[in-house]
N, C-alpha and C positions, 0 to 999 in steps of 0.2 A: 543418354539413353542407349539401349542396346542396338547393335548393328543387326542387319538381316541375318547374317551368319550366326550370330549369337542366339537370336530368337529361334532359328531353325534347329540349333543344337539343343536348346531348352525343350523344344517341342519333341524332338527325338527322345529325350530322357523321359518325358511324360508318357509318350507312347510305349516305351519299354515297360514302364510301371503298369500301364493298362494291360499289357499282355501277360504280366505276372499275376494279375488278379484272377484267382481261380475259385474253387469251391469254398464253402464255409469251413472254418477251422474245426477240429475234432470236437472240442468242448461244446461248440454251438450246435453241432449235429445231435450229440447225445442229450444236450440240454433240453431239446424239445420234447423228449420222451416223458420225463417226470412231470412236466407241466400238465399233460393230459391224465396221467395216473393220479396226481394229487388234486386235480381240479374238483373232483367230487367230494373230497374230504376237507377242502378248504372252507372255513366258515363263510356263510353267505354275506355277512356284514363286510368282510374284506372285499369280496367281489363287487358288492354294491358301492363301497367307497372308492375302489379303483376305477370302476366304470364312470362314476359321477365326476371324479377329478379329471379323467381323460376326456370326457365329453365337454367339460368346461374348457379344457385346453384346446380341443379341436375348434370350438367356437372362437376362442381367443385368437388362435393363429389364423383362422380363415378371415378374421376381421383386421388382420395386420401384424400382430405380434411385434410391433416396433419397440415396445418397452422392455424387451428382454435384453437388448444390447444398449451400450452407451457409446454413441458415435464419437463424441469429443474425447472420451477416455482412450478409445482405440487409436484415433488419429494422433493423439499426443505422443504415442509410442515412437513415432518417426523422429521426434525431436532429438533423441539420443544419437541419431545418425547424422546430426547436423543438417536435417532437412525440415524446414518449416512449412506446414500446410495449413490452410484455413480449416479449423476444426468444425466449421459449420458447412463445409462444402466438400462432399465426398469426391466430386469430379476433379478436385484439385490434385488428387492422387495420380490421376492419369498423366498430368503434365509435368510432375515433379519427381515421381518415384520410380526408380529402376526396379525391374522384377526381382532381382536378387535381394533387394532391401525388403520388398514385400514378403519374400520368403522368410527372412530373418524375423520380422515382426510376427508373422503367422506362427513360426516355431515357438516364439515366446508365449503367444496365446495358447498354443497347444500344451505346453508344459504347465502353465498356470492352471488351466482348466482340468488337466489330468490330476493335479494335486488336490484341487477342490473335490473332484469326483471320488478320489481315494478316501478322503476324510469323510465325505458324505456317505459312501458305501459302508465304511466301518461303523459309523454312528448308527445308521439305520439297521445294519446287520446285527448289532449288539442286542437288539430287542427281539431277535428271532423273526420268523416269517410274517408275523403280524404287522411289522413295520414296512412291509412291501407296499402297503397302501400309500405310504409316503414316498418310498424310494423310487417306484416306477415313474410317476409323473415328474419327480424331481430330476432324475437322470435324463429323461426325455427333454425337459425344459433346458437343462444344461447343454445337451447336445444341440438344441436349436440355437441357444445363445452362442455357442462355440462357432457354429456355421455362420451365424450372422456377423460375428466379429471378424471372421476370416473374409467374408464377403466385402466388408468395409475395407479391410487391408488391401484387397486387390482392386478397390475402386468401384464397388457395386453397392447399391443402396438396398438393404434388406427390407425397407418399408415398401418397396415396389412389388406389385403382384408377380411380375416376372421372376424376381429373386426368391419369392416364397415358393414358386413352382420349382425353381432350380434347387432350392434347399430340400424340397421333397425328394427330388432325384438323388441328391447326395445321401440322404438318410436311407433311401431304398437301396442304393448301391452298397452302402456299408453293411447291410444285413442280408443281401441277396446271395444266391448261389451263382455258379458260373453262367447259367442260362440267363438269369435275371440281370447280371452285370453286363453281359453282352448286349442285351436289349436296351438297357439304359444308356450305354455308351453310344449305341446306334441312334437313339432319340436325341442325344446331345449334339450329334454331328451338325444338325440343322436347327439348333435351339433358337437362334435369332430369327429364323425364317419359318418357324412352325405356325400351325393354325392356333393362334392365341385364344380365340373364342372357344374352340374345342377343349383346349387345355384348362381354361377357366371352369368349364362345366364339369370336368373330371377332378377338380382340385380337392373337393371334400372327400371323395372316394379315395384319393391318393393319401390324404392324411390318415384316414381310417386304416388303410392297408399298412402304413408305416407303424401305427400304434399296435395293430394286431401282431406284427412281426416282433416288436419290442416286447410285447406281453408274453409271447411264446418263448423268446430268448431268455426270459427270466425264470423259466421253468426249473432248471437245475439249481438256480440260486435259491428258489423257494424251498427246494428239497434240503439244502444245507442250512437254511435259516431256521429249520426246525430245532437245530442246536444253536443257541445264541452265540457261543464263542466261534464256532465254525462259520456262522453267518457273518460275523464281524470280519473274519479273515477273507472269506470268499467275496463278501460284499465289496470290500476295498479293492480287491484284485479285478473283479468283473467290471465295476464302475470305471476304474482307471483304464482298463483295456477298451471299454466301449467308447470313451471319449478319445482315446488315442486313435482308434480306427476311424471314427467320424472325422477327426481333425485331418488325418492323412488324406482321406477322400476329398474333403472340402478344399484343402490346399492344392491338390493335384488338378481337380476339375476346374476350379476357379483360375488357377495358373494357366491351364491350357486355353481357356477362353481369352485371357488377357494376351497371351502369346499370339493367338490367331488374329485377334483384333489389331495388334500392332503390326503384324506381318501384312495384313490387308491394307493398312494405311500407308505402308512404305513400299509396296510393290506396284 
C-alpha cells in the first residue's frame, strides 16, 4: 500500500484539480437558452413522457438504485492486475487494492461508458428531438451507473444511502457553476461527520435538482435534434462529453475520500 508521503502527494494532485474547476463550459451556458425558447413549441406528449420517466427514475433511485450496477463485474476488473478480491465483498478492496490500481480500473470504466454514451446519443439523435424522451433518462441512468461503478472501484457500496447522497453531490458538481462547485466541495469536507438525518430529508429534493439541471442542459441538443442528421452528430458528442465529465468528477471525489481515510488510519 501507499506510504504517507505518497498519499499526501496524491491528495495534493486532487486539490490542484479542485482549484481548476471553474464555470460551466461555453456550450453549456448557451445551451440553456434554447431550452426555454423551444419549451413552448415542444409537443406536450414529449414533456409528459419525459416527466413520467424521470419521476419513475427518481422513485427508483430514492429506493436504492442498486440494480444499475454489477458489483461482481466491476470487481473482476482487478484480476487483470493480478489482484484477486472477493467479488461479493466490496470492503475487500480496502485491504488489497492500492489507489493507483483503483485509478486504472476507473479509467477503464470511464472509457467504456463514454463509448456506450456516444453510440446511445447517435442512435437517439438520428430520430430528431422526438427521441429526447428516450435519451434524457437514458443518459441520466448511464451517469448514475458510471458513478456507482466508480464507487465500487474505490471500495464504496452504492447500495448504501450515504453513497446515494454522495453520488447526488457528484452529479450536482459536474453540472454546477463555480459557486455551486465551491459549495459542494465545502459540503464534502465533512461528509463523514455530517448531519445524516438532515441529509436524508433533503435527498428527494436533491435528485429533483439534479434532474432539472440535466433537463436544462439538453436544451441546445433539443435545438439541433430538430434536424435528424445534426441530432445524431451532436447527440453522440454531448452524451460522450457528459459521461466523461461525470466520470472525472466521480474519480476525483471518491479518490480524495479514499486518500483522506488512509491518511487518517496511518497518522
